[in-house]
N, C-alpha and C positions, 0 to 999 in steps of 0.2 A: 528837711534838706541834710545832704550830706555836712559831716563834721569839716571844720577849717583844714586840720592836715590831711583828712583824705581827700578833700577837693582839691587841694593844690598839688598833690602827687597822682591824681588819677589822668591829668592830661600829659605827665611824662611817661606813666606806664601806656597811655595810648600810643605816645609816639614810639616806645620801643614795639607795640603790637605792629604796628604798620612798618616798622623798620624791619623787624626780624620776619616777617611775613615775606616783604619783598625781596631782602636780600636770599631769604632762602628758596623762593620762587626762582630767581636768577641762578643761583648756584646749585640748584639739587634738581634740575630738569622740571620746572614746575610744581615742587612741592610746597604746598601752604602748611605752614607750621601752626600758624593760629586760626585760621580758617578751614578747619580739616575738611567738613563739608564740601568744601570747592575742589578736593580732591578727586571726588567721583567725576566731575566734568573732565579734570587734565587727566584721569586715567582713562575715560574714553577717547581723549584726543591720543593720547599714547599707544592705545590699541590700534587706533585706526591709522596712524602714521609709522608705527612701529618701533617708536623711540623708546629709551630706557625710562624707568621710574615706575613701572607698573607695580612692583612689589612695594615700593617704599608709600605710594599712596593708596594701597591697599591696607598697610599695616598702619597707616596714622591715624585712622578711627579708633581700632581697637586700642592702641597706645593712650590716645587721647584719653579715650573714655576709662581705661585702668588708672591713670595718673589721677586725673580728677576725682575718682572714686577713692582712692589711697588718700588724696588731701583731705578730703572730708573725713575719712576715717581718722586721719591724723588730728584733725583739728578736734573731733569729738573726744580723742582720747587726752589730749591738752586740756583743752575745757574741763575735764572731769578731775584735773590735777589743780583745779582752780588758777590756770594761766591764760593768758590770750593766744591765740593761735596764730594770728598775724605776722608777728615777728619771726617765728622758725619759717613759717611758709615763705616768705619775702626771701629769708636768708637760702632756703632752698632754692628758690627760683632764680636767685642771684648765681647760685654755686653753677645750676645747670646751664645757665646762659654762658658762663665762663668756661665751662667744659665744651658747650657748643661751638664758642671761638676758638678755645685752643684746637680740637677736632678740626674745625674747618682750615685752619691756617696750617696745620701741620700736615693733613690728609689731602686737602684740597689742591686745585680745584678738581672736579670728578667729572670726568668723561662717562661714566657709566654710574648713573646714581642708584643702581641696584646692588653695586657691589658691597662688600660686607662693612668697609670702613664708610662708604657713603651711607648705608642704611644706619650705621651706629651715629653718626654726625646727625642725620636728618631727624632721627628719631629722640636725640637728646634734645634737640630744638623744640620737636613737638612736646615733650615732657616739659619743658621749660614753659612753652607757653600755655600748656594745660594748668599749670600751677597758677600762672597768671590769672587765667580764666574763672579758676576757682576762688581765688582771693577775691576779685572784683566782682564777683556774684556773692560771695556769701560773708565777706568780711571788710567791706570798704563801705559799711554805712550808708546804702543809698545813692552812692554815687554811680552815674551811668557807667555801661560796660567800657572797658578800655579796648577791646577788640573787636567785638559786634557792632560794626559801624551801621548796618542796615536798620536795625533797630534804633538808633541815635538818629539817624537821618528822618526815621519815621515820626520820632518825637519832635523833632525840630519841625518839621512841616506841619503836624497836628499843632503845634504850640505858636507857630507864627500865624497861621490862619485864625487861630483861636483869639489872638490879639485883634484881629479886624473885625470879630462880631463881639467882643466881650466889652463892655461899658462899666462895668464895676471897677473902680479904681483898686480896692484891694485883690481883685482877680486877677486884673492886669499885672499887678506889682508881683503877684504869685507865680505867674506865667514867666514873665520875665526872669525871675530869680531860678526857675527851673531849667530856663534855656540856657542860662551862662557857663554850667558845667557840661551841657551838653556839645555845645557849640565850643568851648576849649578842647573837649575829647576829640572832637572831629578835626579841629585845626591841629591838634598835636598826632593824630594817626596820619593824617596828609601830608605833614611834615615829614615825619618817620618815612614814609614812603619815597618821598622827594630825596630825602638826605641820604637813604639805603642806595638808591639808583645811582646817585653821584659819587658815594662811597667805593660802590661797586667798580664802577669805572674807572674810579682812581688809584685804588688799592686791593681791588678784588676783596677776599674774604678776611682780609685784615679789618675791613670795615666793622665785623662782628663785634670788634672791642667796644665800639661804642654804646650798643646796648647795656654792655656789662656795666660800664661806667655809669650810665643813666639808672641803671638797679642799685647801684652802691650810694648814688646821690638821693635815690627815694628810701633806701633803708636810713641813710643819716638824717634827712628831713623828719622821718616817722619818729625815729627812736633819740635821735641825738638832740632833738628841741623838745619834743612832747611827751617823752616817756615811752611807755608802753602802751599802744592804742588796743582796744578790743578788736 
């Protein structure tokens, strides 16, 4: 099972995943910053309806893959020096979220999401969420994914129905223990989507400050209280 600090911050990162994906989608003509494969669908919509955003959606996947790969290489280099990679990766993630918010506030709103400034803003958001995906998958010690909710929903369904047929008390307890972080991440992601929509209605792209604050709190919780986790 995930360690306590990782389990406690996974829901917060899930909130950020839902928030950034939703607000980015609203502000950047349907660009997914976290679920980049979804951009293939919205790319088809852009082509059919002749709306802007096709370039951003085509760039999102290679940018995402590149940043995930660079995050992995950075983690390997940091490990070779006998240090834990989680701290610098989360710092880089927070810096990119801050730049995403800065570019969004300074240059947005975007009437053409394929303009240079819109592409810069969108790809910065994609890069930030790529690092979060890499951190979640490789450095969160077994915590459920913080952006890929399809897998979490699948695990939730499997475990809920397993509880119906499982009679062994120890097995049932293990399933319940496994369910808790999955449910927390799902709720965090859903809450992030809702809050992002409300923030966009109330204050537009200024809402991008919220995930920056959450990321800073995550860094404080991991490093300020429990030291430098692996």
